[in-house]
N, C-alpha and C positions, 0 to 999 in steps of 0.2 A: 345621391340627390340632392338636386338645385332647393336651394331654399329660396322659399318666398312666403309673402300671405296667403294664407291658404282660405281666410274668411271670404277674400274675394271667390275663390271655387264653387263650382258647382256638384251635381251628382256626383260628377266621377271622380274629384278630389276627395268625396265621403266613401268613395268605394274604396279609393286607394288606403285611406285613414284605416280601415275594417279591415285589407287586408294586411295591413302592416300590425296590426292589435293581432289578428290571428295569429301572423306568422313568430311574433313575438312570443306569444300564449304558448304557441308550439316549441319553441327553444328551450322556453322554460320548464316546460314538463320534458323534454328530451333530457335535459341536466338533471332534474330533478333522478328519471329514471335511471342516467348511467351513474349520478352517484349512489343508488341504491344498489346498483349493478357494480359498482368497486365495494363500497362495502362489501358486498355474498362475497364478491372475488377474496376480497382480502383474507374475510373469516374462513373460506374455503381453503386459503391457502394456509394460513396460520395453524388451523386444524391438521392440514396434512404433517406440516413442519413438526409440530407438536407430538403427531403420531410416529415420524421416523424416526425423533428424539428419541421418543419412549423405547421404539424398537433399539435404537442404537443401547442405550442404557441396559435393557433385558440382556440383550447378546454380550454386552461387554461384561455384564457382571458375570452372566453363565459362562463366556469362556476363561475370567480370572478366575471362577471357581475352580473349574475341568484343570487349571493348569495347579491350582492349589490339591486339589484331591488327587492328583495324579503321584505327586511329591508326599502328601499325606500317605497314601496308601503305601508307598515304598517307607515311608520313616516309619509308618506304624507297625511294620514288618520286621523293620531292622529293631525297632523298639520290644516287639516280641521276643526275638534271637537272643537280645542280648538280657532280659528279663529273666529267660530260662538258663543262658548261661551263667548268668549271677548266681540265683537261686541255687544252681548246681557245684560253683566256686563256695556259696557259703556252705551249701551241704557237706561238701568234701571236707572244708577247714574245721568244719563242728565236728566231724569225725576224727580227724586229725588233731585236733586240738584235745579231743575226749583221750584217743589213742596217747596223746604225752601226758595228760594228767594222770593216766590211769598206768602210765610206766614208770613217770617220777617221785608218785606217791606208792608205789608197790610196796616200799617195806611198810611203808606207814601203815594202809590195808591190811596187809600180812599181822601188824602190832595189833590193830583192829581185832581182826579175827581170832588172836590168839587172848585179848582181853576178854573177848564174849564168853568165848571157852572158858574161860579161867573163871568168870561167874556164874555160867552154867554148871561149873564143879562144886560152888560153893551153895548153891542151891541140892542138889544132889548129893552134896555130904551131910548136909543137915537138914535132910528130907523136908525141906521146904517147896511145896509144890510149884509144878513151872508155871502156872496162871498168875502166882506171884512175880514173875519176870519178864513184866511189862515197864514199858517209860513211865505210861500214865502212873502205875504202883508203883514205881521208884520215886515221882515225883510227888506224889501226895504223903507217903509213908517214908520216905528218905531224901525228903530234899536235898540239894547238894549244889545248885547253882540258880541262876537268877530266873533261868529258862523252867526250869522244877516249880521254885516261887509262883511264877506266872501261871502254872499249870494248875497249881493247889488252891490259886486266887480265882481261878475261872469255874475248879471242882466247886468251891465253898459257893461262888455267886449262883451258879447253876441248883446247887442241892437244898441252898438255905435262903433264895432268894425268886429265881425263876418258878421252881417248881411249886413249892407251898402259894406261891402267887398266881398259878396257872391251875391248881387244882379248886383255892376259892372261887376265883372268877369263873368257872367254867363247871365245878360240878356243885360247888356248896352253894347255901341261901347266903346272901349277902346282908350279914347279920355279924357284928365286931365281936360274938362269943365263938362263931365259926371259924373264921379268921385267927383266933387266938389258939382256939383248937387244932387248928391245922397247923401253927406255925410248933407248937407246942409236940405234936406228932411229928413232924419231920423232924426238929432237933434230937426228940429223942432217939427215933429212929435211925439215922444216917450219923449221929452225933454218937450214940450208944456203941453203933456198928464200927464207927472208926476208932472210939479208944479200945473197942474189944480188939480188934485186929491189931492194933498199934501195942496194945501191952501183951499181945500173946506173940507177937513176933518178936519185940523188945526182949523181954523176959526169956523167952527160951531161945533166942539165938543172937545173943546180945555181941557174939564175937564176930558172927558170921553180917550181921549187919555191918558193923565196921570195916571188914573184909569188901561189902558190898560197894559201900560206899567211897573208898580207896578206890578198887576197881573200876568205878564206875567215874570218879575224877579223874584217872588217865585216857579213859575212853573219850572223855570229855574235851582233853586237852589235845591226845591223839587225833579226833576228830576237827578241831581248831585248826590246828595244823594243816590235814589234809584240804580244808575250805580256803584257808590263805593261800598255800599251794596254788590251788584250782584257782583262785583270783588272780594272782600274780601271771600266772600264765595266760587266763584269758584276756590278761591287761595289755599281755604283749602283741604291739602293732606289727612286729616284722614277722611276719609269714614265708618271709623266704627259706626258713627251712623243712616247709610241709611238701615240696614239691608241686607249687602250683603255677610252674614259669608259663606253660602248654596254654592254660585256662585264664591266665592272665593276660597273655600276649591276643587270646581270641576277643576278650572282654576290649582290650586297647583298640585291636581292629575293627568290632562294633562301631565303639564308640568314634573313632574318627569315621568310619562311612554315616554313621547319621549325622555329624558336624558338616561332614561335606554335602552330605543333602540339603540340610537346612540353611546351607550358603548358596547351592545351587538354585534351592526356591527363591531363596531372596535375589539371587542375579536374576532369574528367570522373569518373575514381577517387575523388578525393576524395568526389564527388557519390555515385558507388556507395553508399562505405562509410557515407557519412551517410544516404542517403534510399532509394536503390533498393535496397540491401541488406536494410534493413528490410520492405520493400514485398512485394519476391520470399518473404522468409521466411516473412512474414503470408499471402500468396497460396498456399502450398505446405501451411504449415498449415491452413488452413483447407479445404482438399480434403479432407482426414482428420480433422475436426474431430468430425463425427458418430461415425467409427471409436473416436476415441478417450475421447470420452463415453461409447460404448457401454461400452468395456473398464472404464474407468475405474468407470464405475456400475456392474460385475461386481465390482471389487476392493472397492468398500462395500458391498456386499449379501452379498458374501461374507465383510464383516468384522464387517457388522452381526449376520447370523444367527451367526456363531462366538462372537458378544459375546453374544446371548440365551442360546445353549445352553452356553457357560461359565457364565452368571449361573444357569441350572437346575442348574447339576451344583453351585455353592456352592451353590443354595439347600437342593437337596436333601439334600447331603452334610452340613449343618449341622442338617437337620431328623432326618436318621437317626441323627446322632450325640447328639443332644437327645433324641430320643424313644427310640432303640432302644439304641445303644452303650452306655450310660451301665447298662443294666440287664443285656445280655446279654454285653457285650466285643466289642470290635472285631473279635478272630477267628471271633466265632460269626455273625456279618454276611454271610455269603457264601450263594450260591445253593442248592450243595450241602446246605450245614448244616441253613438253612430247609426245606429238601426231604426230610431225614432225620425232622426234627423232622416235618411235617405226617406223614409216615409213620407216626412211633412213636403219634400221634394216632389216624388213621384203622385202626391196628392196636387201639385200646381201651387200650394202656398205659398213657395220660396221659389228663389231662381241662383241665389246664392247662400253660402255656407251663414253670411251672418244675418241675413233673412230669418233662415232657419232657425237658428239659435235665437233669436227673440222671440218665434211663433213658441219654441221649444219650452224657453224659460217665462212664458206666458201661461203656458200649459202648467206647469210646474207651482208658477205661483199664483194660480187658480183659485179665490176663496171656495171651501167646499159647503154647496147649498145644503 
């Protein structure tokens, strides 16, 4: 456009100004529309990209879980077999240890049987009822060890504490007199019974009591030896004498198999992260490559069109500023103002833009009646 003083121009110049203003407005609208389209295209591209990323994450997680599950299944199977074999070994070992204890304590066991028979003979010889040939009876009436004293103490607590308290709490009225009577009757009955039985046995069978205690002391020592031997045998960690080599070899084989599976699982996961993962990602992304290129092109196209429109806006804005604004003023460069100036000329009130501007300003500044 050739730059000249537009104020001397006529109605054609105003039409040109109006055309330029409309063209500038069109480019502004176009720039705004393409900017909106670019924003929409970018959002669509980002949403699709996120959806693909999420799909990649889901598939990678699934593939990794499948790898782990495959090894876990094999490992669990091996663990189950290993547990069964170990249980079998423990059973066989327990049986072998029991057999060894039985074998090595056979003489002491026989001695225990002999002592029991000897104790029974004392009862028979002295015509004492077999009812009294019980551990509890011996502990209470003829204590000869700490265990017997413990049994006697517990018996006293039950008979002279727990029993009377229970009777008083659940069967008698809550009065002190009944509690005293309760204890009096309990002590009288059980105390008297104990004294009666103790006196009768000891007075009538004094020698038998001495024999019984001696035999029971021998039995206690014999049982103590058996327990000590059994304890030593169970503590023996060397199980080579029990003939368990085959089953121990099977356990070692299964343990090696389990360790190998664990190592293979670790290597498979490392391989998955190092190689397989990238291949899976590439395969998934390749499925959407054309779609993503299309969306990316839409972004580029909208951006380019918006850029062109913005350039046009800039170009026309500068041109209008340089050619018209310096002469007419920015406030006059509106479509409505230019239309009014054209009307003034069409009404043959003016022949130049300068004259038309004068009439327009006079109209605008005319005081209201």
